[in-house]
N, C-alpha and C positions, 0 to 999 in steps of 0.2 A: 647778625642778619644774614650774612653769607652762609653760615652754618645751617640756618633754618631753611634757606632756599635750596641748599644742596640736598638736605633730607627730604624736602617736599618733592623735588624733582625725582629723586631716587624712588620715593614711594609711588609717584605717578607712573614711572616707567615700569615698576614691578607690577602695579595693578593692571596696566595695559598688557603686559606679557601674560599675566595669569588669565586675563579676559580672553586673549587670543587663543591660549591653550584650551581654555574651557569651551570656547566656541568650536574649536577644532574637534574636541572630544564629542560634543553633541552632534556635530556633523557626521563623524565616523559611526556613532551609534544609531543614527537615523535609519539606516538600511540594514541593521543587524537583525538576523532571524534566529529564533530559538533553535539550538542545535538538535539534530536527530542522529540516530545511530547509523549514519551513512558517511561516506568519505568526504563530506563537505559540510561547512557550517551553514551554508545557504540552502534552505529547504526549497527554494524556487528551482524548477527544472528548465525554465525558459524554452519550453517546447511542449507540444501536446503529448498525451500519454502514448500515442502511436509513434511519435518521433523519438521518445525516450526508449521504447521497446526496441525499435530498429537500431538506434545508436548503440545499445548495449547487448545486441544480439550478433549483428554482423558488421558493426561499425568499425571494429578493429580486430586484430588477431588475438589480443590479450584480454579485452573486456567483453566477455561473451555470456554474462550472467543470465540473460533472458533468451538465449538462443533456442532452447527447447520450447519455450512458450511461443516464440515467433514461429517456429516450425508448426506448432499446433494450430495457430491462426491461419497459416497458409494451407495446411492440410484440410482443415475443416471447411474452407470455402466461405467463412464468415465475411460479411461486408466490413472491411477495415475502417469504414467511416464511423463505426460505433466508437472507435478509439479517438476520434477527434470531436465528437459531440460534447457539448458543454453541460455543466451541472451534473457531473457523473463522478462516482468513486470507483477507481479501478484497482482491483486486487491482482497483483502480478506474482507469478511463481518463478523462483530461481531454478536453475538447472538441477541443483541438488534436491530441491523439493519434489522434482518430478522423477529423477533417475536413481536416487539412492536405493541400494539393494535392501529388500525386506521392509523398508519403512517409507519409501518414496511413493509418489502417486501411481506409477506404473506397477509397482509391486502390490499395492493395497487395493487399488480399483481394478477389479478383474473382469474379464470378458468370459462369462459362463464358467467362472472359477479358475480361469487361466490368467496368470499375471501377464501384463503387457511387456513387450520388448521395444516397442516404438509406438508412435501415434497410429501407425497403420494396423496395430493390433485391435483397434476400436473403429466403430463406424464413424464416418464423417459427421453424421447427424448428432451422435452422442457427444462427440468432442465439441461440436459447435454449441450445443445446449449447455455444456459444462463451462465453456468460455463465457457465454452470455450470463451464466450464474455469477461469474466473477466481476460483473459490472453492476453497480447499484445506481438506481435513479435517485439523485440527490448527492449532497456533500456530507461525508461522515468522517470526523476526525476527533482527536482528543477534546477539541473545544466544544463539541456538540453532544458527544456521547455521555452516558451516565453510568452509575454503578449497576443499575438493572438493565437487562437486555432491551435494546431498541430494535424492533423488527423493521427492515427496510426492503423495498421491492427491487428485485433484480430484473435483468432483461430477458431471462428465460421465460418462455411462454407459460402461463398458468396451466396446470394439468400435466406438465412434463414429468414431475416427480410425485404423482399421486400414490403410486406404489413403486416398489423396487423394480426397475426395468429388467427385462430378460437379459439384455446385454449391458455392458458397462456397469455391472452389478456391484453394489457396495456391501461389504461384509458388516455384520453386527445387527443389533436390534434397533429399529427405527420407527418413528411415527411418520405418517404421510405428510408431505409438504406440497399440497395442491396449488398453493399460490406462489410457489418458487421464491419464498422469502428467505432472508438471511438475518440472523440475530447478532447483535454486537453490543458489547459493553466495555467499560474500562475497569481493569482489575484492581482491587484493593485501594481505591482512592476515596478519600472522604472530604477533600477540599478541591477547589479548582486548581490551586497551585500544585498540590501533590499529585493530582490527576495526571499531569504531564509526565510523571516519572514512572508510570505503570503501563503495561502493555494493553493494547486493544485486543479483546478476545472475541473470536468469531464462532458462532454456533456452540458456545459453551466450552470449547476445548482448544481451539487453534489460536495461538498468539501471533499477532503481527510482529514481524522482526524489525522492519524499518518503516516508521510511520509518518504520516502527514506530509509527504512530499507534494509540492504544489506545482502541478502541470498547468499550462495555460488554459486548459479546458476542464480542470477538476482536481481531485485529490487522488494521489497514488499511494497505495499501501502494499508493502512487499512481505511475502512469506518466504523465508530462507532457512528454515530449521532442518529440513530433511528427516525429521523424526515423527511428524504427524501430518495427516492429510485432511484438507478441507473438502468435505463432501456436501452435495446439495440436499442430502437427506438429513434432517436434524436428529441427532442422537437423543434417546430417552435418558 
């Protein structure tokens, strides 16, 4: 009888210990977020898109990835409240995406055929319209986009890109974009699960580098390739 009691007690203690560990594991997993290719496993930014830009532009001497984009925002005179409005998708450009020689935005997007050396190479109005193009009305991430292009409305006023503008001119062959839309799809995905492993593609050619970051007021998508430029004129 004593032997049976000892075994029973040991079994009960083991079960309680396992139950405690299992409950702890569930508690740890409760707040787990799907990893993104960013320096943290938590996709939540715990700040607005504007707070995130400022923090990673001039918030420290070492983390300056959005400094050139912040400079564009200030130079353009855009109302920074657009970066705290809710239900928005914000496309952010890294420094390299803007300044890389020959392939960055300043090199590719020319002013009357001349490559830019700074934002001052372009008119404030053109820079403002371009920044507005990088903000979509609505939330767009891997969880809502499909294999086929989904057009979404940007904040750039309709009619801005009806034809190639005289200044801030984009090279190549284009079709008009009178409604200032942007197209997006998820590349090479055929199931909801595999969809998370493939990049979001904008306007048919530009891959999002770091995707689906969750600001308190919307979704943040980052382009950091430095090898291709997102333009508001849709390529043919």
